[in-house]
TITI-511807 format. One record per residue (C-alpha): residue in three letters; chain; x, y, z. Coordinates in pm, 1 decimal. Example, Ala and Ser with C-alpha at 12.3 -4.5 7.8 and 13.67 -1.06 7.14 Angstrom:
2
[site ala, A, [1230.0, -450.0, 780.0]]
[site ser, A, [1367.0, -106.0, 714.0]]
***
This chain:
108
[site unk, A, [18756.5, 5267.2, 10341.6]]
[site unk, A, [18894.2, 4903.9, 10222.4]]
[site unk, A, [19256.0, 4976.2, 10097.9]]
[site unk, A, [19305.5, 4867.6, 9688.0]]
[site unk, A, [19537.4, 4508.9, 9669.2]]
[site unk, A, [19847.7, 4581.7, 9551.9]]
[site unk, A, [19985.8, 4533.1, 9221.6]]
[site unk, A, [20201.3, 4197.3, 9336.4]]
[site unk, A, [19851.4, 4038.2, 9413.7]]
[site unk, A, [19692.9, 4059.2, 9057.4]]
[site unk, A, [19689.9, 3793.7, 8796.2]]
[site unk, A, [20062.5, 3631.9, 8747.4]]
[site unk, A, [20003.4, 3485.4, 8400.0]]
[site unk, A, [20010.1, 3805.0, 8196.7]]
[site unk, A, [20256.7, 3831.3, 7941.8]]
[site unk, A, [20546.9, 4061.9, 8012.9]]
[site unk, A, [20525.1, 4415.4, 7951.2]]
[site unk, A, [20685.3, 4574.1, 7623.1]]
[site unk, A, [20913.0, 4893.9, 7643.7]]
[site unk, A, [20676.5, 5189.6, 7731.0]]
[site unk, A, [20707.2, 5531.0, 7688.1]]
[site unk, A, [20548.1, 5755.7, 7908.8]]
[site unk, A, [20480.0, 6107.7, 7947.1]]
[site unk, A, [20336.9, 6336.8, 8176.8]]
[site unk, A, [20241.1, 6693.5, 8288.7]]
[site unk, A, [20182.1, 6804.5, 8618.0]]
[site unk, A, [19942.5, 7077.8, 8733.2]]
[site unk, A, [19978.0, 7341.0, 8844.5]]
[site unk, A, [20179.5, 7494.5, 8551.4]]
[site unk, A, [20380.9, 7792.6, 8647.5]]
[site unk, A, [20593.6, 7926.4, 8345.3]]
[site unk, A, [20943.1, 7935.3, 8438.3]]
[site unk, A, [20918.8, 7809.6, 8807.7]]
[site unk, A, [20858.3, 7448.5, 8825.9]]
[site unk, A, [20742.9, 7386.1, 9172.3]]
[site unk, A, [20813.7, 7118.2, 9425.0]]
[site unk, A, [20483.7, 6934.5, 9247.5]]
[site unk, A, [20695.4, 6931.7, 8940.0]]
[site unk, A, [21053.3, 6888.2, 9087.1]]
[site unk, A, [20952.9, 6576.2, 9303.9]]
[site unk, A, [20767.1, 6376.7, 9016.8]]
[site unk, A, [21062.6, 6445.7, 8781.8]]
[site unk, A, [21306.2, 6347.9, 9079.8]]
[site unk, A, [21135.8, 6030.1, 9152.1]]
[site unk, A, [21076.7, 5905.9, 8776.5]]
[site unk, A, [21468.6, 5966.9, 8717.1]]
[site unk, A, [21548.5, 5815.5, 9077.0]]
[site unk, A, [21361.7, 5504.3, 9002.3]]
[site unk, A, [21518.8, 5472.1, 8625.3]]
[site unk, A, [21862.7, 5551.7, 8716.9]]
[site unk, A, [22082.3, 5286.9, 8629.4]]
[site unk, A, [21801.3, 5089.1, 8439.2]]
[site unk, A, [21914.7, 4962.1, 8118.7]]
[site unk, A, [21806.1, 5118.1, 7832.7]]
[site unk, A, [21635.7, 5397.8, 8029.2]]
[site unk, A, [21571.1, 5750.5, 7907.3]]
[site unk, A, [21408.1, 6064.8, 8019.0]]
[site unk, A, [21369.8, 6409.1, 7812.1]]
[site unk, A, [21259.9, 6629.9, 8056.0]]
[site unk, A, [21069.8, 6948.6, 7838.9]]
[site unk, A, [20959.3, 7288.5, 7900.8]]
[site unk, A, [20587.9, 7154.3, 7948.1]]
[site unk, A, [20612.4, 6753.2, 8025.9]]
[site unk, A, [20839.7, 6505.1, 8099.0]]
[site unk, A, [20897.9, 6174.8, 7859.5]]
[site unk, A, [21044.2, 5825.1, 7983.9]]
[site unk, A, [21134.1, 5524.7, 7824.2]]
[site unk, A, [21210.8, 5182.7, 7965.2]]
[site unk, A, [21134.8, 4870.0, 8014.6]]
[site unk, A, [20767.4, 4775.4, 8085.6]]
[site unk, A, [20777.3, 4688.4, 8445.9]]
[site unk, A, [21046.5, 4964.3, 8563.8]]
[site unk, A, [20835.5, 5214.4, 8371.7]]
[site unk, A, [20517.3, 5171.0, 8518.2]]
[site unk, A, [20678.6, 5159.4, 8886.3]]
[site unk, A, [20906.2, 5485.4, 8786.4]]
[site unk, A, [20566.0, 5653.8, 8694.1]]
[site unk, A, [20371.2, 5523.9, 9009.5]]
[site unk, A, [20677.1, 5695.4, 9244.1]]
[site unk, A, [20623.4, 6018.1, 8983.4]]
[site unk, A, [20244.1, 6005.6, 9068.8]]
[site unk, A, [20331.5, 5968.9, 9439.5]]
[site unk, A, [20569.7, 6279.7, 9439.1]]
[site unk, A, [20397.2, 6474.5, 9245.4]]
[site unk, A, [20046.1, 6482.3, 9449.1]]
[site unk, A, [20231.3, 6438.7, 9786.3]]
[site unk, A, [20406.9, 6809.5, 9691.0]]
[site unk, A, [20090.0, 6976.2, 9599.5]]
[site unk, A, [19956.0, 6879.4, 9219.9]]
[site unk, A, [19664.6, 6932.8, 9148.3]]
[site unk, A, [19657.3, 6712.7, 8802.0]]
[site unk, A, [19901.7, 6501.8, 8633.6]]
[site unk, A, [19817.5, 6428.3, 8256.3]]
[site unk, A, [19937.4, 6082.8, 8130.1]]
[site unk, A, [19985.0, 5906.8, 7798.6]]
[site unk, A, [20145.8, 5580.6, 7789.7]]
[site unk, A, [20245.0, 5401.3, 7503.3]]
[site unk, A, [20398.6, 5070.6, 7373.0]]
[site unk, A, [20776.4, 5167.9, 7252.2]]
[site unk, A, [20764.3, 5155.2, 6883.4]]
[site unk, A, [21140.9, 4990.4, 6891.7]]
[site unk, A, [21017.0, 4690.0, 7105.8]]
[site unk, A, [20912.8, 4371.6, 6968.3]]
[site unk, A, [20565.6, 4284.2, 7153.1]]
[site unk, A, [20466.9, 4041.8, 7243.8]]
[site unk, A, [20824.4, 3959.4, 7309.5]]
[site unk, A, [20954.6, 3642.0, 7198.0]]
[site unk, A, [21006.4, 3346.3, 7412.2]]
***
């Protein structure tokens, strides 16, 4: 099996990403007792966005949401996905939306 190219090897002429809102739910779901698959994903995204200007995280009973600068948010989501599956997740549902508070495409 051949490894996929890293994101860094992709096109370099793309415009900057807008602020992004990501929401994810990690399964299997255990009421009132999130397992290491959930806790790992939350810890990973929180750590990745810690110190990132204008990044926010909202941990809810059924999912987690984060908003921040596009590149940082994509990287944080990637870390959350890796942590979730490394800790036993069977499924992660993700929604990514351009944040409504940002200008896109950004002015230069």
